[in-house]
N, C-alpha and C positions, 0 to 999 in steps of 0.2 A: 874560854867566853866567845858568844856569838857573834857574827859580824854586826847584830842591831846594836849591842851593849858596846862593842868595840865603838861604832860610828858616834852614837849618844856619849860617850864619853871623850871622844877626840872633840867633838861639838861643844861638849860641857866647859872646855877651856876656850872657847871662840864666842860664845854668846856671852859675855859679859857685857860686852856695851854694843848695842844696836848699831847698824851700818844702813847710813842713807847713800853712800855713794855706790854707784853699782859695779864701779871697776873693782872698787875694793872687797865688795860682797864676792863678787866670782872671783878672786882670787882666793876668798878665806874658801868657797867650796871646793876648788882644787887642791888646797892642800888639803882639807879633809878626806877626800876620796881617793888622793896618794897615799894618805896614810893607813886606809883600809885598804888599798888594793885593789879598787874597783874602777873601770872603764865605764863611765857613764853613756860612752857613744856604743856600746855593746855589752848591755846588761846581763849577768846572768840569769838563768830563768828561775832560779829558787826563790821563794819567797822573801829569806832573811836579806838576799842582796838586793832584791829591788825594794824593798823596804828601807833597807839600809841607805839604798841612793836617795830615795826620796824624802828621807830625814835630814839628810845632810843638805840636798838642795833646797829645801823648802825652809829648814830652820836656821841655818846658818845666817848670821846678823838679823836675827828677829829676838825678841825679848827672849829670857830663859824660861818665861812659864809656857811659852809654845814648845818648846823642849819637852818642858815636863809631861804635858799633856799627852803628846806623840810617844814617847818612852815608854810609856807607862805599861805595865803587863797586860792591864785588861784592854787596853785601847789597840794594843798590838796585837793580841789573840782574835780580838773583834774584825782586824782587817786579814788575820790570817783567815779567818773562817770564810770570809768574803772572798776573798781571793783563790780559796781553793772550790767556793760555788760559782763563781763568776758572778758575783751579783753584790755591788755595792750599797744600795739602796737599805740593808739592816745597818749596815756599819756607821752609815750617817745617825741612822735613831740612836745607836747605843751609845756612840760616843758625845753625841749632844746631852744624853742623859749624864753619863759622866760629868761631863762639865756643868748640867745645872745642880749636879749633888756636889760640886766642890763650891757651891755658896755655902751651904753647910759644912762641909769637912776642911776645907781650904787645902785641900792633900796637893792639889798643884799651885797653892799660891792665889796672888791676885791675878783673876781675870779680867781683861778689860771689858768691857761695855761692849758688845756685839763680837764676840769673838767667837760665835756660832759659825761666820761667816768662816774661819779658818778651817773650821771641818770640813766645809765644801771645798776651798780651794786646796788643802791639802789632799782629798780624796782626788780631785782631779787630776793633782801633780802625779798621785800614785797611779791613775790609771795611764798618765802621758808614758811613766816610765814602764808599765806592763807594754804599753803599745811598741816600746823601743826594743823588748825583748823579741818581739817576733819577726820571724824570717819574711819576707814579701811574700811568699807564697800562702802564709798562714793570714797575711791581711785579705789577699784575692779572697780566701776561703770562706774569711768572715763577710766580706762585703757580698759573696753568692748566698752563704747563709743569710745575711739580713734582706737581700733580695726576695729571698725564695718566699720567708715569713712573711712578707710584705703582701705578698700575692695572695696570702693562703685564705682570708676572709673572703675576698672578693671571689676566687676559684669556687669555694664553698657556696656562695649564694648561685654561680653560676650554675653549678652541676645542681643544685636545688631546681632551678627554673627548669633545666632540662629534664629532671625527672617528673617535674609536675606536667611535663608536654609529652613523655612517653608512657607515663601513667597515669591516666585520667580519672580515675577516682581518688589517687593521692590530691589532685587538685581541687576536690571538693572537702580536703578535712582541714580542720584549722594548724598552726603550726604546731599547738601545743599536741591536738590529736595525732600529726604525722612525727614530731618527738616520740610520742607514747608507741607509736607503730613500728618506728625503728628500733625502740628500747626493747618492744615484747620480740621481736623476731630475735634480737642479740640473746635476750632469756631462754629463750628457746633452744639456742644453738649451745649454750654453756648448761643447758640442762636446768635451768628454774622452771619451776611450774607458775605460770600463770593463772591464776584463779578468778580474778575481777577487773572490771575496767569501769570506771564511772567519772563525769565532768566533774570539775570542781572551778565556780566560776566559769568566766568567758576564757579566761587565759591559763588554764591547769585541768592535767587529767590525772587521775589517781590509778593505780594499781595496787593489785593485793597480791604478792609473789610469794612463792616458799622455795626457801633455798636450801639447798642441803648442805647438812653437815656428817658430823663422824657418826651421829645418833639416829639420824634422820631429816628434820628438816625444819628450818626457822621460818616463822612469820615474817614477813616485811611491808610495812605499806610504802609504795614510791609516788611520789608527787612530781609528774613531768611540767614542765613552764614554757611558757611561751616567753623569749626574750631572755634577759639577765634574772636569775635565782637571787631573789632579797629575803631579807629577815623575816616580812611578812610572809612569804611562800612558807617559811621556817615555822614561824609561830601555827599556821595552817597544818602543816604536817605534823608537829606535834599532837593537836588535837585529833588528827586522823588516827595517827598510830595508837592514841589512849582510845579512842573510840574501838577501834579494831582489835585492841589487845595485841597488837605486834611488838614484834622484841625491838625494830630499830623502826625508824623512818628514813629515806634516801629520798634528797630533793635533787632533780635533774636538771640541767637544762643543755640546750644545743652548744652553746658555745662558753657563755661567761656566768662567772657566781661572784657575787658580789664580796669584797672583804667583811662588811657587816653581817654577810650570811653566814660566812666561816667562822664569825667570832660567836655565833650564836651556838653553831653546830659543837664549838670546841668547848663552850660551857656547858654544854648537855648532859655530861658524864656517858658518852658512848652510846647515847641515845639517837641523835641525828648526826647525818650525812650530807656532805654536800658534794654532788659531782656535775662536773663538764660532760659530754656524753665521751669526751678522750679519757677523762678518768675513770669513767665505768667501766671502759672497755679495760684499762689497767688491772682491776680487781681482779680477771680472771685471764689475761692475757699478758703474760712476761717474758717480752723477746729481748729481754738482756743477755745471754749467753750470745744469741744471735749477732747483737748491734756489737757487742764485746769482739766478736771473730771478724766482722767487719773493720773494726779501726786495727786490730792486732794485722790484718792482712795488706792493708793499706802501708799499716808502717814496714811491714816485713818486706815489701814488693819495694818500698821508696815511693811508691805515687804520692806522698803526699808533699814529697819535696819534688818529685824529678818528674812530675807531670806537665805537658807540654799542649796548650789548646790547640784543638784540630780542627780544621777544615774539611767541610762535606759538600755534598752536591745532591740535587733531586733533579730527575728526568721530570718533564712534565708532559701528560701523556693526553694526545686528542683523544676526546671519547668517541668520537665518530671511528676512528681507525685504529684505536689502541694502540697506536705508534708514537714515539717520540717526538715532540715539534721543537722542544726549547730545554734548556739546563738552567736551574738557577743553582746560584753558586755562594757559599755563605761562608765567608772568610774568615780565618782563624782570627785575625786583628780584629775584626768587628764581632765576635763573640762566636762564630763559628758554629760546632757540632751543639756547645753548651748550651747558647743563648736559643738553638733551634730546639732544643731538647724542653728548655725551660718553657718556651711559648705554648710547644706542643703539652705541657701539665698542665698549663694554666688555660687550655682552651678545652671544656667538658665536650665537645662534639668531637673532637680527635681520640677516639681510645687507643689506638695500636700504631704501633712505629715500629720499622724495621733496620736496624744500620747494616751496612753490608761492608764488608771490604775483603781484599784480599789477604793472606794469611802475612801476621806480620805487623799490620795496619793498625795496631792497638785498638782493636774491639774490647779486648775484654780487660785491659787497661781503662776505657772509658768506662766499662760498665764499673768497676770496683770506683772510680772516682766519681763517678753518678751518685752510688750507694751510698761513699763514704760522707760526700756533700749532705744527701739529703738525711742520714744519720744525723749529721751534725746539727742539721736545722731541727728535727723531730727531738732529739735531747733539749736543745735549748727552748723550743715552745713548751715541752713538758715543765723543765724548771721555771719559765718564766708564768706556766698558766695560762699560754695565749692558744690560739687554734693552731693546731699542729699541720704539716704538712701529709703527704702519704707517706707510710713508713716502706722503704725501698727492700723489696725480698731478692736479693741476689741468689742466682740460682744457675749454677753452673753445669751446664748438661751433660758436659763429659763425666760427670761423677753419677751420671742416673741410667745411663746406658740400656741398663738391663729392665727400665721401669717401660712398659707400655702404655699405660694411662697416667694421665696428669695427677690423679687422686692419689696413686702410690707414688708419685715422684715428688708431691708434696708433704704427703706424711712420711716419707724416707726422710727429707731437706729437715723437716721441724722435729720428728721424733729422736732420728738416729744420729743426724750429722749436727744440731746446734742444741738437743735435748731440752728445745722449747715444750715446756708441758701445756698442752692444749686441751680442755674436755672433749674436743670432737673436733673431726676434720669438717664438720658444719660451720666451726669460728670462721674458718679461713675463708669459708665462702660468704660468708656475710660481712665480713670485712673487705673482702674484695666488691661483693655489689654494694656495698656502702660508701664506697670511695676513700677506702682507708687505707689501702695497698698501691702500690707500683709491682710490679711481678716485673721482672728483669730477667729472662731467659739468655743465659748467656752459652753462644756456641751451637744452635740449631743444626748447622754440619756435622756435631760430635756426637749428636743423639744416637747414630748409629752409621758407624762408619763403612759398612758393607752395604749400605741402603740402595737398593732398585728403588725405580720412579714411584711405585706402590708405596713401598716404603715411606718414601719421603715425603708422600702426599698424606699416609697415615699419621706417619708424625706430626704434620701441620695441622692436621684437623684435633689429633689429641692434645697439643697444646692449644687451640683453637676453644677447647671447650673449660679453660681456664678463663674467657672474655665472656664475662657478666655485665648486664649494665651496669654502670657505675666503675667499671672497671678500666684500669691504665694499663698495658701491657708493652714491653720495649722487648724487642726479640733480635739478637745478633747473630750473623752468621758468616762464613767466607763465602764470597761471592761466585769462585770455583765450584760450589756445590752444586750450581746449576748451569744447563749447558749455555745460556745466556741470558740477557737482561729480562726479555719477554717471559721465560719461563718462570723467573725470579718474579714477575710480576703478578703472573696467573694465580702463580700459587697463592702467593700472599693478598693476592685479591680474593680468593676462596672461586678461582675460577675452574680449579683442577679438582676433581671428587674420586674416589674409588667406593668400591660397594659397602654400602652403610655409612657415608658421609656425602653430606650434600653439596651444594652448588652455592652459588652468588646468593641464591634468598635466604639461606639459613647460615650463613658463614659469615667472620668477621672479615675486614678489610683492612691490610697494613699499607700505611703511607710505606715509602722507601726511600730510605737515605743512604748516600755511599761515602766513605770514607777518602778523601783524597792525601796524595802525598804529598809528603812533610817538604816546606820551601827550606832553601838555605839558612834563612833567618830561624827557623824551628830546629832546623837540625845543632845549628849553631848552640841555641839554646840550652838542645838536651846535653850537648855534649860537656858545655860548663859545667854541670851540676856534677861530672867527675872527672875531669881533667883540667890541666893547667892550660892557660892560655897558648905557649907555644905550642902544644900538642893539639889545640881546638883548631890552630891556624893551618897546621902540618894537613890535617885532614881535609880541612876545608879548599885546599888548595891541590885537592886529587880529585877529577871528575869523576873516576870510576866508583870512589869510596863514598860521594856524595849523592851519587845515583843509587848507589845500594841503601843509604841510610835514610832514603826517604820512604821506607819503612820504619817505623820507629822501635821496634824489634832489633833491628843490626845494629844499631848503637854499642850494645853489651858486648855482642861480637867482634864488632869490628875493633872494639878497645882491646879487648883479650887476642886478637889477630895482630894486632899493630905491630909489634916487633917484627914477624915474618913478612909484612906489607912494607914497612920500611927499609927491608933488606932486596925488594924487588919481584918479591913473588909476586905470580899473576891473581887477578882479584876477578872473580864472578860470584855469585851466589852460594853455590856449593862449596867452593873454596873457601870463603869467609866462614862458613861451618867446620869446614875440615882445620882449618888453621886455628879457629878457638878449640876445639874440641882436642887436637893433640898437643898445644899449648900449656891446656890445663892440666892433662894428663901428666906432661912430661915436666912440669912442675912440680906435681907430687911425687915424682918419681926421683927427681935431683935433690929432692928435698928428704928423701926417705922414709915419706910417711906412707909409702906402698911398695910390695914386695913382686906385685905380678907386672907383667911387662905391658906396655900400651896395644901391641896387640891381641893378647889377651881381655883387656878391657873393652876393646873395640869390639869384637869377635864376642863378647859376653853382652854387650849393649845393643847390638845389631841382633842377635837373636831374640833377645828380651823384646827388643824394640818392634820387632814382626809380630811375635806373641800379642802384643799391646794391640796393635793394631788391627790383627787379624780375628783376635778373638772381641773386639770392642771393648776392652776392659783395660783403660789407660794406667795401672797402677799395678804393682808388684807387691805384695805384703811381704814382711820381713819372714813369716813362716815358711813362704815358699820358694825363698831362695836355696835351701840344701838342696830340694828336689831339682833346680834347674841349673844349680852347680853339677851335681852327679850327671845330669840328663848331656850337659854341651862339654865337661873337661873328663868324664869318666874317669880311669885310674888315679889320676893324679888328685883326686879329691875321696877318695875309697876311706882313707883313714879318719876318723872324727876328727883328731887334733889338725888334720890338714884343712878338713872340710871349714874347722871353725876360723882358720885363717884367710881362706878365701873368701869365705862367707863376710867377714869382714870388711875385708878388700874391698870386696866389690862393692858393698853398699854404701862403705864411708867415702870411696875414692870414684864411682863410678859415673858421676855427674847426673844422677837422681835426686830429687829433692822427698823429704818425707813430709807427712803432716800428723797431728797427733794419733792417729791411730795406727800409725807404721806400716802406711802404703808406701812406697816408692813408685815416683813417677816424673817424666819429664815437667823441666820449667816450663817447656812451652811445646803443643804438639809437633811444630815443626822441626825440632830435634830428633824425635821420633821417625819421622819421614826422610830426614836426612840419613840416619842412622840403616833405614829400611833399606834405601837407593843405594846405599854400601854393600849392602848384603847381596843384593840382588845383581849388582854390575860385578860383582866377585863370582857368583853363583852362573852367571852368561859368561865367564871368561873373557870379560870386556874391560877388566878394571886396568889401568896403567896411569904411568905417571905419576905426580904425589898422590894421588889416590891409592896406587897401589904401595908405593913406599909407606903410608901410614900404618899398615899393618904387617909389614915386614919386620922380621927380629934381626939388628944390627950383629954383624960380624957371623952370623949363623951361614953353616954350609949350605949351598942349594941343591935340591933333589934335582936327579936327572932327568926326568922327565915333569914338567908340568902335573900336580893334582888339583882337582876340583876344591872349591871352597870347604866342602865338607871333609873331603880326602885329608886336607891340609892340617887344619886343626884339630884332626884326630891322630896325626901323624908324630907324636913326641918322641921323645928318648924319654930312658929311664927316669931323669930327674924333671920329668913334663917340659922339656923346654920344648920348643916349635923348632922346625928345620928351617933352613933358607926359602927363598921365593924369588923366582925370576917373572912369573906369570901365573895366571890360575886357568886352568882348563876347564872348559863351561861342565857344568852337572846335566847328567841326562834331561830329554826331553820329559821323561815319566815322573823324574825328580823337579823339575821346574814347574811341572803342572802345578805341584802341590804350594809352591812358593809365590814366584814371579808370575806365574799362569793363574793366581788364585788372588791377587790382586784387585780390589775393585777400583773403579776410576777413580784416582787421586792426582789432580795438576801438579800437587808440591813433588810427591813422589817422583810422577814423571819428568819432573822439569829438574829435579837435581840428578837425575839418572840419565835424561838426555846431555848435560855438560860432563858426567862423567865417563860414558860410553862414546860419545862422537870421535874423542881423541886417538882411540883405537882403530887402526886401520882397516881390520876387518869385521868393524861391526857390520856394514850393512849385509853383507854376505850372510854372516852369521844368524843374525835376526830374520834374515828371509827363508835361511833354511831352518830354524826353528818355526816360524810360520807354517812352513809345508809339511813340516813333523808332528805339529801339534794340532790336536782334537778340535773341533770346531768350540767355538765359543769363548771363555776369555783367557786360555793362554796363547791362542791365535791371535786374538785382537789385541792383547797389550803388546806382543812382538811388534804389529804394525805400528799401534801408538806411537810406541819408543820412537821404531824408526822415522816416522813421521815428524817427532818433538825434535829427533836427534839432527834430522837433516831437514828438515822444514817441508818435504813434500812427499811423494812418491812416485817422484816419474820416472817413466820407464821400468816401474817395477814391474816383474814377474809374475801376476797374481792369479793365472788362469786356474780354473776349477775350484777357488778355495770359497769356503763356506765365510761369508765376512757379515751374518746377519749381528747386527748391534755395532758393528763399524761407526766410529763418528769422526768424519774428515773435519778436524781442527787443530788449528794450530794459531798460539795465541800472537798478535798482531799483522797477521797477513791471510791471503785468500789460498786455500789449500788445492794443491794441483796433484792431478792422477793424471797429467798430460803423456802419452804415449803409452799408458801403461796396459800390460794384456789382462783383460778381465776375463778373457772367453770362457764361458760355460760356471762362471763365478755367480754366486749366490748374493745378490744385492737387494733383495726383495725387502729385506727390514734395516739397509744401511743408511746412515743419515748423510746422504751426497749432494744434497741442496748447494747451489751455488759453487760446486767444486768444479775446478779447471779440468775438463774431459776432453782436451784437444788433443786429438789423434788418438783415443784411446780407443781399444778394441771390446767390444760388448758384445758380441755375436756369442750367440746361444746363452747369454747371462738371462738370471731371472731378477727383473725389474720392478720398481715403483714408481709411480707416476713423482714420486719426490724426488727423484733425481733431475728431474725436467727443469724443477722450480729455482727462478733466480732472486736472488737476495743479497743486498739489502733492496729494500723497497724504491723501485724509481716513481719518482714525480716527472711533471709536464705540463706546461704551458702555451697557451696557444694567444700571441697576443694581437692586439688590436690591429694591430698593421700586418697580421697574416705570417708572421715569423713564426718559429716551432723550435721548441727546446725541451731535451728531456734530459734529466741528470740525476744521479745516485750518488753515493757518500763518497764517490772516488773520479767520476769525470763528468762532463756536461757534452751533449751532444747538441747542436744547432743548423737546424735549415732556415737560412736567412729568407728564401723563398717559400717557405710553409710545405713544401712538398718533400718527405721523404725518400724519393728515389734516388737522388745523387748521394753521392758520402758527404756526411757530415762535416762541419767545425768544430773539431774538438778540444775544450780546453780541460785541464788536470783541477781537482777540489783537492784542496790542501788542509783545510780545516772541516771535514765534512761531521754533521749533516748540514745540507745547506738548503737555501732557499733563494727564487730568482721572482721579482717583480718587475713590471715595465714599468720603466720612467718617462721615455719619451722614444720617439722611433728610433731604432738601432741603441737604444741604451736602457742596459739593466742595472737594476738594485739587487745586488748579489750579498746575502749576509750568511755567516757563518759563525761558529763560539767565539772568533775571534774580533768580530764587529761585521763591517758592511761596508760597501763601495761602491760606485757607479764603475761600471764594467762598456765599454765598446762592445756589443753584441755581434761585431762583424769579426774582431780580432780575440776577444777575451782582456785586450788591455786595461790596465785599473786604470779609471779617469780620475780618480779622489777615494781618500778612504777616511771613515770614522772608526777612529779604535778605541772600541767600546768592547769588554769582554764579557759579551753576551750572545744570545743567539735570538733569530727571528726578529731582526729588527725591519719594520713592514710599514712602506711608505703611505701614507695616509693624509687627506685634507682635514686639518684638525682647525674650529674656531679661525677659517678663513684664509688659511695656511698649510705649506706642503709640511708635512714634519715625518718624523720616524716614530713610529709606537714600539716600544720594547714590552710584546704582546703579554706575557706572561707575567710580567712585575709589572705592569701596566705603567710604565714611565713614558714622556714623551718627550722626543730628543729633538735638539736643533740638527737638519741634515748635513750642516758643513763641518759642527764643530762637536757635535755626539753630546753638548752640553744638554743636562735636565732642564725642560720647559716647565712640566707639571707632571702629577702624577696620577694616573689613569684610576678611576675611583668609580666601582660596579656600582651600579644602584643600591642603596641599603638595604632596601627590602628583599635584594634579590644576591645575597651575599652565601651562595651555595655555590654547586656546580658550574663552571662557565665555559664558554669557548668562543674565541676571539675568529668571527667572519670577518676576512678582507677581499680587496678587488677593487680596481678601477680608482685607487685611492679614497676608498672608501672603507668603514671600520663597523661592526656592529656586536654586539654581546647576545648569545645565548645561554641563557640563564636556566640549571635546572634545581628547584627547591621544593617548596609548596606552590610553586607555580612553575611549567615551562613558558618562558616569554622570551621576546626579541626586543632589542634596546638597541638606538643608535644617537650617537651623541648628537645633539641640538643645545646650541648657546641660547636659545630663548626658552628653552622647555627649563622647569625648576629642575635644581641638580645637574643641570647640563644634559641631560637623558631625556629620551622619547622616547616610550613603548611604544611597539608597532603592534605587539598581540601577546595575548597571556591567555593562557589555560590552567585552570585550576588543575593539579594533582595529588595524590598522595604516596609521595615519593618511597614512603616504606612500603607499601603494598601494590604500586603498579611498577611493571616491569618495561620500565624505560631505554629505548635505544637511541640511537643517532649515528648517521652516516651521511657521509657529505665529501666535497672537495675544496675545501677550504674559501671556495666564494658560493658553494650552496649547503643546505642542509635540510636533509630529511629526518624528524621526529616519529617514530612510532610508540604506540603506548598499549602493552598487550598484544603484540605484532600486528595491531592497526596504525595504519600510517596516517596522523593527525596533522602534522606541521610541514609545510616546505617551506624554505627559505631563499630568497635570491638575495646575494646581498650586494649586488652590483646595483641593483635599481632598489634597494631597501623596503622591498616588498614580502610580503610574509600572506602564506595560503592558507588558513585556519579551517579544520573541518573535524570536531570531536567527533562526529560518527564515521568519519573515515574518508580519506581522500580518492579520488577515482585513477588508484592503484592498485592493481592485484599483487600481493605477495606469494612467492612458492615459499612453500611451508616446506620445501626439502633443501633448499640452496640457502648459503648464508649472504647478507647483502654486504657487496664489496664496493660500492659507489653509487653516487647520485650526484646529477647537474638538474638545475631548473635555470629556466631565463622567461622570467613572468612575462617580458614585451612579446614573446612568440607564442606564450601558453603550452610551451612543451617542458617536457621534464625525461631523462633517461635515467634508467636503473640499471645497474649492473648486478647480478646474480650469478654464482657457479658459472663464469665463464660465457653467461648471456647476456644480451643486452636489450632490452625494450624501450621503445618510447610512446609517450602517454601525454595524452591531451589533459591538461589540467584545469582547462573550462569546461570538460564534458562532466555530466554528474556521475556516469560511471560507463562501462565500456572496456572493448578489446583494446590490447596495444598497436598502435599505428602502424608499427615495424619492429621485427623482432631479428637478431643476426647472433651467431655462435661466432667465437673468436677464435676456434681453433686448440683450445686448451681446457683446463679443468679448471680454470680459476681468473679472476682479473685482479690485477692489485690498485688499478685506480682508474677513473675515467675523468676527462678534463673537458673543456669547450672554450671556444673564442667569447668575448663579451656578447657579440652581435647574435650568439646561436645559431653561426652557419657551417662551424665543422666541430667535431667530435673526436679524441683523442682518448683511446682505450690501449692500456699497456697490461701484458697479459702475463700469466706467474712463469712463461716461460723465457720473459725477456723479450716480448717482439711488442713494436708498437704498429697498431692499427689507426688508420684515420678514416673517418667515416663523414657523411654529409647529416648534420645535425638532423634536419627535417624529413629527409627519406630513407634514411640510411643506408645509401649506397655507398659501398668501400671505393676511398678513394687514393688509397696507398698502404704500402705495409714496409716495415724494414723491421731489420735486427737490433737490438740494442745489446746484446753482449756475443762475444764470438768464442763463449765456451766449448761449444759444441761442434766446431769447424772440424771438418774430419774425422769425428766422429763414429765407428760403425758400429750399426743395430742390426739386429736379425728382425725380420719384416714379423717372422711370428712373436715378438718379443712379448705380445701384449697390448700393446696401445692401438687407437682406434685409427683411422685413416686419417683423420682430421690430426691426430699428433703427428702421426708420420711425416707427415705433409710440413707442419710446423717444423720439425726437426729437419728436415731437407731445407727448409727457406732458412734458417738459423745455421746452415754450412754440415748438418751431417750427414751419413751416409748409409741408404738403406739396403741389406745385403740378404737378397732369396736364400 
């Protein structure tokens, strides 16, 4: 007997007398629920249980006729169908019909007048019980789906408005003509032949279309209508179809089809059909196999239940300098990345988004979570017949590393992987262009594991070809894939090109957001999905574990490694992987699910992992296992029976996961990278401690002399057992050149490897020996890079005569040092050594590039009204109170760079960084007050008559004493495009670039609180607009013609569309600009050259010109009165000039990185640069 029948039977004994007492009724309900063994607090999720609970809770204490209706088999089946379809609108109609039928049949007995109200209230009670079956994550997901769907119609309208703006001829068409044009484009993509088009009245367009069938083509007449498709349109369509002798007639609306129109079509005997445009697409594009894969993948990986919202941040870039000026943060409790992406999806003008994060930060989880959410919303909209959101196409790029063109990638995705049957690749292009798709490219860094810079750029441009008008593209990548944030910005901003690919003029630009590490509360949420509360508290009480688990990926590994951690094992990232891998393997061995040793398994996995990384194919098909086993284990697996045993063991107990095609790969790429690092540490002979213990065979007799990695795993006895192991000898330099020496830059592998080798007492000597024994190129560079990662620097390293072309001086979290290194005769011409500490290094006889002298990060400067001079970077502040940089400066450390300094009063500064801002005594660096606001660039300004703080990027006005929000900065509505805030002397202004280049200043008497100082109409899509400045000044050029100069201190703008009286160099990049309207002078910085110009002249020559003794300038700055000008060279030297005459007043070094560094006089630098080297403390040797 079903639980519904049991519940009805129990109720039948209890409903004889209706109850009015609520307490007695509740007791009756509880008795009935206990009788059928159902808990209403946590109802089972099946329909029968849900319905039984509803039946008991609703019918207990009510009249018997109520129970008779809702226990009826017809009514129960109606609810069952509605439950499966997630739609109760139909059930209300069907049950109401049964009640009406009862007036004749009396099958339910006498039903009181108004019984129909019971139908609605019972259905509502049923929905409430359904809600109780859902876990919190399901409730959250449903709310997200509802939010997505609520925005679709508005977003579609906004996207159409945008199309009208960028497609001028489309704006001349009526809504029906626009729909017909879109339909024609779709028909061509699916191989329909459009023969004729003609208008029908004022709100419709007819098409004569031939559709292919098995024996030829069927003639169809289609009617595209503006607005909702109604029954009168179907009547017109029937006449058109008869007149044209068409087989069928199709009525098509953009969004809405009325119920009456559908009824007419249903009664036409398969002659007439109704479609919204989405439904029209369904006729030829069935994405169901792909949608099912997304849902199954989400369930398999537990994302539907274990996903924790993520925070993200976005660097706000100054368009003038290309450098970050602030960071916007989006906290997970406020919606975080989910809300940021949702807003991006709603904004038609924002087409492309890149999500960056270090490995294990949850990029792929988020991509699947986003795709799953949108798939649910898409399905729900399809079921309800309402406008659908974009269909998310999640494309894991690791699966398509062999594809070099996006067309081939998409073809493989649809036809091979997901069996989606489309008539042509053109279908995808049309859907993409018409705003029906969201392309999610997950793992840009995995497109080519062996990518040089040109390959990376080519990969970007290949994906960029998928970006069409109307497209939305989300691209995820590891941030380690790029040398620094600026390289990522330049690439995703289409500023880097290769042969055959354009630059910014014809490429898409991607917004960039970066994932932020988990906070403690997020870690706890994640752990509670898998662990009891006492284990959660244990982990959260361990600081080192909490630090590791700020990467979401680490939660599973930490849980696996928890027994080792509880016994006091050391904790770092590499060891967590080690403990987790070993514990998984040991558990299988102890359970006798495997016969091979842990050492055998690790050796096999290490070799396979290197093959996967080096060949860029992150999977091994089951057919390839026998060949790999014979290669790795030789005589042990020569017999077929042995081979079968080993193959089964390695496939099923080796920590690889299988897909439906029989391809085995890692659950996450970082597992491969850990295994490759373990292999290389062994081959280098630098494996020690618990890492060495992992590949030891217990109780085996040790060899007399250490063997290399390859020799050890080949040295088996007759039974196939490995010998004992005390240490590995290093492989030969020739052998290492093909493995460790062939590894392309991969910071994750090097990070694991550095942890493993730094504990070996001979690691420094051995890696330097290998560097000298290796040929130039990757083998040599990898040796030095690993040594730098392991020790943090190459201080005093003997590197004479080495070819260091391509060497990149970089270690996470610190400034790299070659102090005291012997670099005599080394080839450094193509080494990346800018900002490297070269104190005391010997570079005599070395081949050099000017880049070795470049000082980063960027320095900034301010000359105050009182005459004080300050220069600062992300690490320290240098202050000359008297304004003359001849004496040693006062020094303050920067704790939370980057930082900004503004004059508040004489000898008092306002200093701000990412943690907020504070008033500082400029003579001592002592903090006088603080505003604890987690933001950057709080700028002091006068606003509506009071002194306040402006949070420039977010546009928030704050109280300078408390940090409380006073009001929000609202840019002029018509200028909501690219904008730059200019500040200085307690003033602020807004430079906006959209359809105009315009400058606005706050004015409480002006409409909207803003006054437009100057404006110039431009064509932002065609004109090349560039800006450069110094925070209180800005120069705007259009097509290399300077047209606008702004002095924010006086709120004056000089605007000349024909060109300002400045001559720009065609060969040198603009590096800085300062304008002082009060004296009519401006200074330009270009290619290390300064030139002063009279801005009141019609044209002419510069008033003065000076060179700064270097190849470039990081910026120029002036005091408010225009008396003095400071220039900071790219070598880290401060030059102070008289603004009006160009007279050099003083110079001072800002860096000591060249102190005691020895250069040859014939190193290739000119005399000016050699002189600058000497001023910075270097030594020139003849």
